[in-house]
C-alpha positions, -999 to 999 in steps of 0.1 A, spaced: -122 -651 -412 -155 -660 -395 -188 -653 -411 -200 -629 -386 -169 -613 -391 -176 -615 -432 -212 -602 -430 -201 -574 -408 -177 -558 -437 -207 -563 -461 -227 -544 -445 -201 -517 -435 -190 -515 -472 -221 -494 -481 -224 -473 -450 -188 -463 -454 -190 -452 -490 -220 -432 -480 -199 -414 -458 -170 -409 -480 -190 -396 -503 -212 -374 -487 -174 -358 -473 -162 -355 -510 -199 -339 -519 -195 -313 -488 -157 -307 -499 -168 -305 -534 -194 -279 -524 -171 -256 -499 -148 -256 -524 -168 -237 -553 -191 -214 -531 -187 -181 -540 -207 -156 -513 -232 -136 -531 -228 -97 -528 -251 -78 -514 -268 -52 -537 -257 -18 -518 -222 -28 -519 -222 -38 -559 -240 0 -563 -212 15 -539 -182 0 -556 -194 8 -592 -202 40 -582 -164 42 -564 -154 32 -598 -169 60 -614 -156 88 -596 -117 84 -608 -103 79 -644 -81 50 -654 -42 67 -659 -16 48 -665 10 74 -653 -12 74 -617 9 37 -608 46 24 -611 51 -2 -640 34 -33 -641 3 -15 -628 -30 -24 -640 -62 -14 -638 -79 -37 -616 -118 -20 -614 -115 -27 -654 -130 -57 -646 -160 -52 -629 -195 -56 -643 -226 -51 -630 -237 -83 -639 -219 -106 -619 -210 -113 -579 -184 -84 -566 -173 -113 -547 -152 -125 -580 -141 -87 -590 -103 -85 -589 -93 -71 -556 -124 -77 -538 -127 -99 -509 -159 -110 -492 -167 -127 -462 -174 -163 -468 -206 -167 -446 -222 -129 -450 -211 -118 -483 -197 -83 -466 -171 -71 -485 -142 -72 -462 -110 -65 -484 -99 -44 -510 -68 -44 -527 -67 -16 -550 -31 -11 -552 -14 0 -581 -45 1 -598 -38 34 -620 -65 50 -605 -64 91 -607 -88 118 -594 -98 132 -561 -111 114 -528 -134 131 -515 -155 126 -479 -192 115 -495 -172 86 -518 -193 58 -518 -163 38 -505 -173 46 -471 -204 29 -471 -184 -2 -469 -187 -5 -430 -171 -42 -429 -139 -30 -443 -117 -52 -424 -84 -45 -448 -82 -16 -474 -52 -16 -498 -48 19 -521 -10 19 -525 7 35 -557 -23 56 -573 -25 92 -577 -54 111 -558 -47 142 -568 -32 160 -539 -62 151 -519 -68 152 -478 -73 118 -467 -109 116 -459 -122 121 -425 -153 97 -435 -121 74 -431 -140 68 -393 -165 49 -411 -143 13 -408 -143 3 -371 -135 -28 -379 -101 -21 -401 -72 -39 -392 -52 -33 -422 -46 1 -440 -22 10 -469 -24 47 -484 10 52 -492 23 67 -523 -7 79 -534 -5 114 -536 -24 123 -506 -19 160 -492 -27 179 -460 -34 174 -428 -39 136 -413 -72 136 -402 -71 126 -362 -102 99 -373 -74 79 -381 -60 73 -344 -94 61 -343 -93 32 -361 -87 9 -325 -88 -20 -345 -57 -13 -366 -28 -36 -367 -10 -21 -399 -9 13 -408 11 27 -440 11 62 -453 43 61 -461 54 85 -497 27 109 -494 50 142 -491 29 166 -485 11 152 -457 20 168 -418 6 163 -384 28 172 -357 9 155 -334 3 119 -354 28 100 -335 13 110 -301 -23 104 -312 -13 68 -329 8 59 -292 -24 68 -272 -49 51 -294 -35 24 -314 -19 3 -291 -29 -31 -313 -4 -15 -338 22 -45 -354 31 -25 -382 38 12 -387 51 31 -413 50 71 -415 80 77 -437 78 114 -456 52 123 -437 62 161 -420 59 152 -385 84 178 -375 84 167 -335 105 145 -315 91 108 -310 76 107 -280 83 82 -251 47 73 -254 56 52 -283 65 27 -260 32 20 -256 29 -2 -285 44 -33 -274 32 -51 -299 49 -36 -326 73 -58 -355 81 -30 -376 87 9 -370 96 30 -402 96 66 -396 121 79 -423 126 115 -435 96 131 -411 115 160 -398 121 149 -361 145 163 -342 158 156 -304 166 122 -293 155 91 -298 142 79 -266 155 53 -245 121 38 -241 118 29 -275 145 -3 -266 111 -16 -245 97 -23 -277 114 -63 -275 92 -73 -302 108 -49 -330 121 -67 -358 122 -35 -382 136 -5 -370 144 25 -393 145 60 -386 170 70 -414 170 106 -433 164 127 -400 190 148 -395 181 167 -367 179 134 -348 206 122 -321 212 103 -292 216 66 -300 250 60 -298 258 91 -277 249 74 -245 258 41 -230 229 30 -218 209 38 -248 237 13 -266 234 -11 -238 196 -10 -241 198 -17 -282 221 -46 -280 204 -61 -249 168 -52 -255 161 -55 -292 174 -87 -298 148 -94 -323 165 -69 -352 166 -86 -379 168 -46 -396 184 -14 -389 184 18 -407 194 46 -388 213 67 -418 214 101 -416 213 102 -381 236 125 -368 256 102 -344 287 108 -347 307 85 -327 325 52 -331 304 18 -343 301 -1 -312 311 -36 -310 272 -46 -292 264 -41 -323 275 -74 -334 251 -93 -305 222 -86 -327 227 -122 -338 193 -116 -360 207 -92 -380 201 -95 -417 203 -58 -427 223 -29 -412 225 3 -426 242 34 -415 247 54 -441 262 94 -438 260 92 -396 294 106 -390 309 71 -381 343 73 -372 371 46 -359 374 11 -366 341 -10 -379 340 -40 -358 353 -67 -379 330 -93 -357 307 -73 -379 311 -94 -413 310 -128 -391 275 -121 -382 254 -152 -400 227 -141 -407 235 -106 -422 225 -104 -458 229 -63 -463 259 -43 -451 258 -4 -460 281 22 -444 282 43 -473 291 84 -464 313 82 -436 346 97 -444 363 92 -410 353 54 -406 385 34 -410 389 -5 -404 398 -38 -424 382 -74 -433 397 -98 -407 425 -120 -425 401 -149 -408 378 -155 -434 361 -190 -409 327 -177 -399 321 -146 -423 286 -136 -431 279 -168 -460 250 -153 -476 263 -113 -480 244 -98 -511 246 -67 -506 279 -47 -495 282 -8 -501 311 9 -486 314 41 -509 326 71 -490 346 58 -466 378 50 -453 377 15 -449 410 -6 -463 397 -27 -495 415 -58 -513 390 -60 -537 402 -93 -553 402 -103 -513 369 -92 -510 358 -110 -546 370 -142 -529 351 -137 -499 319 -130 -507 307 -149 -537 273 -147 -534 271 -108 -536 245 -90 -562 255 -53 -553 292 -44 -545 291 -3 -544 329 14 -530 333 42 -549 351 69 -532 372 45 -517 409 52 -527 412 19 -538 450 23 -550 456 26 -590 457 1 -608 431 -23 -633 400 -36 -622 411 -69 -611 400 -99 -633 379 -121 -609 356 -93 -607 337 -112 -632 332 -146 -610 305 -122 -593 276 -136 -619 251 -126 -597 258 -89 -594 230 -68 -603 245 -37 -587 286 -24 -595 295 11 -581 336 14 -587 331 50 -591 357 76 -577 387 58 -576 418 53 -590 412 27 -617 429 28 -647 439 10 -681 412 1 -701 377 -9 -695 382 -47 -688 355 -61 -719 357 -98 -709 357 -94 -668 324 -70 -674 313 -93 -703 304 -118 -673 282 -101 -654 249 -107 -679 227 -97 -645 239 -62 -645 211 -34 -643 231 -6 -624 273 -2 -634 292 29 -625 328 35 -633 325 73 -638 353 93 -620 385 72 -628 413 71 -653 396 44 -677 411 50 -711 409 36 -751 376 27 -761 344 17 -751 346 -22 -752 314 -40 -771 308 -63 -744 288 -35 -724 260 -40 -752 254 -72 -747 243 -65 -713 210 -66 -714 197 -60 -682 214 -27 -678 190 1 -666 219 24 -654 253 28 -676 279 55 -660 309 58 -675 314 96 -675 346 120 -659 374 92 -673 395 95 -706 380 75 -727 383 82 -766 373 70 -800 339 74 -817 307 58 -802 275 58 -827 246 59 -801 230 36 -820 246 8 -805 231 15 -771 197 6 -786 200 -31 -782 198 -23 -745 159 -19 -745 157 -13 -705 185 11 -700 173 43 -688 195 63 -672 231 66 -698 257 89 -687 289 94 -709 301 130 -699 332 145 -702 358 119 -720 371 122 -751 343 106 -769 325 118 -801 292 105 -801 275 100 -831 235 106 -824 229 126 -854 193 117 -872 205 93 -902 218 65 -876 179 66 -858 155 73 -880 148 37 -893 110 31 -892 115 -4 -873 145 10 -848 128 10 -811 143 35 -787 147 30 -748 123 54 -729 154 74 -711 144 90 -681 183 104 -679 210 113 -703 243 127 -694 256 133 -732 281 163 -725 314 170 -737 307 148 -765 314 165 -797 278 166 -804 274 191 -831 235 189 -836 205 190 -812 200 146 -815 170 139 -833 162 108 -811 153 132 -781 120 140 -807 101 105 -791 115 107 -756 89 116 -730 95 103 -699 134 122 -697 135 138 -665 174 148 -666 192 158 -698 227 176 -700 244 184 -733 264 210 -721 302 214 -731 292 203 -768 298 219 -803 260 228 -807 253 264 -829 231 281 -841 192 278 -825 179 256 -802 153 238 -822 115 248 -816 108 209 -812 133 206 -778 104 220 -756 78 197 -766 103 170 -750 89 148 -719 69 179 -714 57 165 -683 86 143 -666 117 171 -673 133 184 -644 168 194 -653 181 210 -686 218 218 -692 229 231 -727 257 257 -713 290 259 -726 278 256 -762 280 283 -789 238 287 -794 229 319 -800 190 321 -800 156 302 -798 140 290 -829 100 299 -830 100 299 -792 68 292 -772 59 326 -753 58 303 -720 75 269 -716 49 235 -719 78 220 -694 53 219 -661 78 200 -641 111 221 -648 130 232 -621 164 236 -632 176 250 -665 213 263 -670 217 286 -705 250 298 -693 283 303 -714 265 304 -751 259 335 -771 223 341 -766 210 377 -774 178 377 -772 159 383 -738 156 359 -710 141 325 -717 115 325 -686 94 292 -680 60 292 -674 60 278 -641 64 291 -608 81 257 -595 116 263 -615 143 266 -587 176 273 -604 178 296 -634 215 304 -649 222 323 -679 254 339 -670 279 346 -693 258 353 -726 253 385 -750 218 392 -734 208 432 -733 178 450 -720 160 450 -695 148 422 -668 110 410 -674 90 416 -647 80 380 -651 108 370 -631 89 380 -603 65 351 -608 94 326 -604 84 323 -564 104 291 -560 137 301 -574 167 288 -550 197 301 -575 192 331 -600 223 336 -623 221 363 -650 259 379 -646 283 387 -669 259 398 -700 248 434 -711 214 438 -690 205 473 -675 184 493 -662 167 489 -629 153 453 -613 120 449 -612 103 453 -579 90 418 -566 65 412 -539 76 395 -511 69 362 -524 100 361 -548 124 359 -524 112 330 -499 134 309 -510 162 329 -528 198 308 -519 224 325 -543 214 352 -566 243 364 -592 236 399 -610 273 410 -614 291 424 -640 260 441 -663 246 475 -663 223 475 -637 212 505 -618 192 524 -591 184 510 -555 185 472 -545 146 465 -539 140 452 -501 114 424 -508 147 407 -529 163 396 -489 131 391 -471 137 355 -469 162 339 -447 176 313 -472 204 336 -492 234 321 -489 251 341 -515 247 374 -534 270 389 -557 262 422 -573 295 437 -582 303 457 -613 275 476 -619 257 510 -612 236 501 -581 235 531 -557 221 546 -523 219 531 -491 221 490 -486 185 475 -478 183 470 -441 161 437 -449 198 423 -458 196 416 -418 166 391 -425 189 368 -445 204 345 -416 219 319 -437 241 346 -455 279 335 -461 290 355 -489 283 395 -496 302 409 -528 293 447 -534 322 456 -551 325 480 -579 291 504 -576 280 536 -562 269 522 -528 270 554 -508 262 545 -466 278 541 -435 295 508 -427 268 480 -429 276 473 -387 244 456 -383 260 424 -408 279 417 -378 247 398 -368 245 375 -395 262 344 -380 279 324 -412 287 357 -428 320 345 -441 326 365 -470 323 405 -475 338 428 -500 326 465 -506 356 480 -524 354 506 -552 323 519 -536 317 554 -516 311 539 -485 324 569 -460 324 575 -421 339 561 -390 335 525 -385 323 527 -345 318 496 -321 286 491 -317 267 490 -283 254 449 -292 278 423 -281 260 403 -310 273 423 -342 305 408 -342 308 391 -372 318 358 -359 328 337 -389 336 364 -414 371 351 -433 374 379 -468 367 413 -458 374 440 -489 366 475 -480 393 492 -503 385 522 -523 360 537 -500 358 567 -477 360 555 -442 381 569 -418 390 574 -383 409 539 -365 399 507 -381 382 486 -351 404 453 -354 390 440 -328 355 447 -327 353 435 -364 373 398 -356 374 391 -321 367 357 -313 367 354 -349 374 321 -371 409 339 -382 421 334 -352 418 294 -355 422 281 -388 456 271 -400 447 240 -415 432 237 -452 394 233 -457 371 226 -482 359 249 -510 328 268 -509 305 255 -528 266 256 -539 245 233 -520 222 222 -547 217 215 -586 255 210 -591 261 245 -600 299 246 -586 314 269 -563 314 303 -550 336 329 -572 354 362 -561 375 384 -578 401 400 -553 434 420 -549 456 396 -537 498 402 -538 488 435 -559 474 418 -582 434 417 -592 427 377 -592 395 356 -601 391 329 -577 364 307 -596 367 286 -565 372 297 -531 385 280 -500 373 283 -472 407 286 -451 412 317 -475 417 349 -455 418 381 -464 414 419 -449 416 445 -474 413 483 -458 437 503 -486 429 533 -501 408 547 -476 412 574 -447 417 552 -419 442 565 -394 457 555 -358 482 526 -354 482 488 -360 470 475 -328 490 443 -318 457 422 -316 463 419 -356 490 388 -347 464 370 -331 447 364 -369 469 336 -372 452 322 -404 454 351 -428 468 350 -459 468 384 -476 471 415 -452 463 447 -473 467 480 -452 481 506 -479 472 542 -487 455 550 -457 472 575 -429 484 550 -404 508 556 -379 535 542 -354 555 516 -354 547 480 -372 533 458 -347 560 426 -339 531 405 -335 530 404 -378 555 377 -369 527 353 -354 511 358 -389 522 322 -402 508 317 -432 513 352 -443 515 354 -480 512 390 -485 517 423 -464 510 459 -478 516 486 -458 528 510 -480 516 545 -484 508 553 -447 526 576 -422 546 544 -404 578 550 -384 600 532 -363 620 497 -377 608 470 -396 607 441 -368 631 413 -377 610 391 -362 591 392 -398 619 371 -409 602 341 -398 571 344 -420 582 319 -441 554 323 -469 557 358 -476 564 362 -513 546 403 -515 562 429 -492 556 466 -494 562 493 -468 572 519 -493 564 552 -488 565 559 -452 590 570 -423 611 540 -414 639 533 -402 669 510 -396 681 478 -415 654 452 -436 654 423 -417 677 400 -426 664 364 -441 661 349 -474 625 361 -483 635 394 -479 663 391 -503 635 384 -531 622 414 -526 630 443 -551 641 480 -538 606 492 -548 594 476 -516 611 502 -495 610 532 -519 607 563 -500 618 553 -463 651 579 -464 663 559 -427 659 526 -443 689 505 -451 699 472 -460 725 449 -484 702 458 -517 692 492 -506 713 523 -520 718 531 -478 741 504 -471 735 498 -429 765 514 -410 772 540 -440 753 571 -434 763 586 -467 744 560 -492 759 548 -523 738 543 -555 739 506 -565 763 502 -595 751 489 -628 752 451 -640 776 454 -669 808 441 -681 834 458 -669 865 441 -656 863 447 -619 886 420 -607 920 432 -595 936 404 -599 937 409 -638 924 372 -646 901 391 -668 871 371 -659 842 397 -660 821 397 -629 793 422 -613 795 434 -576 773 403 -563 805 376 -574 832 406 -559 816 400 -526 812 368 -528 852 363 -536 859 379 -506 847 353 -489 861 324 -506 885 336 -532 884 339 -566 875 304 -576 840 304 -556 835 338 -575 847 323 -608 819 289 -598 794 314 -586 797 336 -622 794 305 -646 768 292 -622 744 324 -627 755 326 -662 745 295 -671 715 287 -645 705 322 -636 672 317 -614 662 327 -579 682 306 -562 707 318 -570 702 353 -558 690 335 -528 721 317 -521 742 347 -526 721 366 -504 731 341 -476 770 343 -489 770 384 -484 752 376 -449 780 353 -438 804 373 -449 795 403 -432 792 382 -399 834 369 -407 845 405 -411 827 427 -389 851 414 -358 882 420 -375 870 457 -378 
């Protein structure tokens, strides 16, 4: 190394040191630099802080009040949730999400003076149903806006669509927001949007084609927006789309009903990572083209009406982590046998309510990384839960409900699943005790063991170890739950904060004392226990702000201990007090938000309070089977706007039905039977376009036939029996009055006259085509149950607690109908029961009745019918009740096995009828009386065997030995099958003897 070089190094060292030191100082100063906040913005933020109160319930769990740290003696740029521009010091970002803010948001709020804002996040607060202020326009630089889940309401102002710099907009989960033009205005003005979420906003429109203008969109979420029509094909030109979710828009169709749309989805949206089309009416097979979306990480198609086989290749999408196709009962398929290439990281698999073949042990082996597994209602074959389930140690969600699992709950298997937060084993056949291992699952939040055959005693205090448990369902087993205060009054006991408790049918004898301290309950079921006496006063002070559902039905309760004049339960929507012994006047909720009120099957007396008129949100009202009297209170029009189910049967109400009860179009079922209502039917019933069932039986209505009800498109059940309806049922001039869906019609015991117009009422009716089993009519809301009805079927008054949709009955008996039975009646192939008795019908019995292949009961008695009974009726294989007595019929009774089982009373009063079981035998004009069944010796051979006339005839066919054998059979095995066998032998005997004569 030369001297010059050394000199250069020595000179360079201090220079380089100076440069390095300078950079370190600059870097350090830049890192520690905090921009100075502007005084006017500090003032604006502090005034904003004062405009709201801190309320913990205003945000979800884990939230904290960020504005609590804001102090006037510090720079706002250092405040929690505040972001400033490093150069100018202006506030450019405000993140106050989940900050427990409560209060109304006005347009003159000082927040809107922060005109430099680029990012604003106010999600998860409670702004008390304020409107989104129009002053939002004061933020022309805004690029990010999130107002989700913050209780805004009203019309979304057009000023939102004027924020032209927006790249991300989230207004979701504000259920009271609306704007039908919102999508169109956003698509026209905010062409720079990359992320858009308007879920739960009431848009109520079609999806405009102009949405394709948002070419930069990577995420589009429009869940539960009331969208309808077809999803436009142009939406598939959004080639940057990674997230498409339009779930819960039930009136939206068109995705899989068009091959072009299918190709567009597979060919153009190749960047899709998340696809959710749940509850959209797809009604199609799942196309193989979906498996071309190789980047898919989440595919959700719940409740889409899917059918056919689920493509096995879906399970080989390498990036797939979430697959949910729940609630598609016509969807079939199986897991491919070839495991190679399976989605290696599949974490969530939900197949509940499908018909996909599931081999649970194989599934467990194939997807060892599962965190969520839902196979409810999958018809998994009867047997125990596989032991290998315990290998899925990462599971946090497990739903095995509504299958055929049996045996004891596998303690060791479930004990391994320590990460579980949700476990449902309900509606299976498990028996035995509740295993101790369940009480060691410390992360459990929801536990469902209801509707099994579990037995034994369970101390409720054991569940207290599960401190995260919020939902517990033990209802309807054979358990005895010990929840008395002596177990739970320990001062050191910390109770979980329950939200949902299902303790029905648990043999509880007193109201659980621990409920006193519960302030977060929204669902409480204590039905079917052994509660007696009075409901304690403290019950109505439990969870006053949150309780939504209370069911204390099917107990032995008789009253209310010092009940308040108005209930303090401000959010109560469902109250079920039915099947008790309450004698007091109706216990009415304080607010107008209650939707379901059931106090049926008690011992209530007196009149209905006019306060019921304040319950303007009612959808279900059941006061039936009490001892209530008087007229119904006259309510305003608002009372019936939402009313869907009205049950007042079996009381002593009187007077006219108020017109105002039927102004709404939502009424689906009304039962006012067994009262003393009179007068005409209210014509306002014609407004009830959703009406399915109208039960008017056993009253004193005096009116003509309500042909105007024929325009109701959904009316399936109409019973008007035991009233004073009168007159001729005329065919109306209008073609739309034809009862298109009517299946049960009972007009018996009235004063109708003239010809009954079968073709008018049943022409084009569903009774002509229903030849298979259908579901039961059920109440669609509140888990109340099914439609019920009392009708005369097969000659006996029967109560149907559940009514099948394929139960078809026509009863016009005990009137003054006349004329002939038309051949048209043979087209009503779905009929189970037909009763035309006690009228003045004439003419012949139509042979077309033999077409009614499901007919079980036919009653034509007490008319003036003539001619012969059609022999074709012998083809009715299900006929078990037949009555043609007291007519003018002649000729032979049809020969068939079924007709031999009807006793002679079925034919009384028809002197011209003849048959083997009748006094008059065919071919014997004299007629003979049937000999009594005695023990006389009538055997000509003198064998001494005692036989009645049936054995004598049988003996003529096959000899004495057969007669003796049959005699011995009937003596030891006397039943209806013997009678049928003998009847066949009788007919065979006559056919053999006839040629010889």
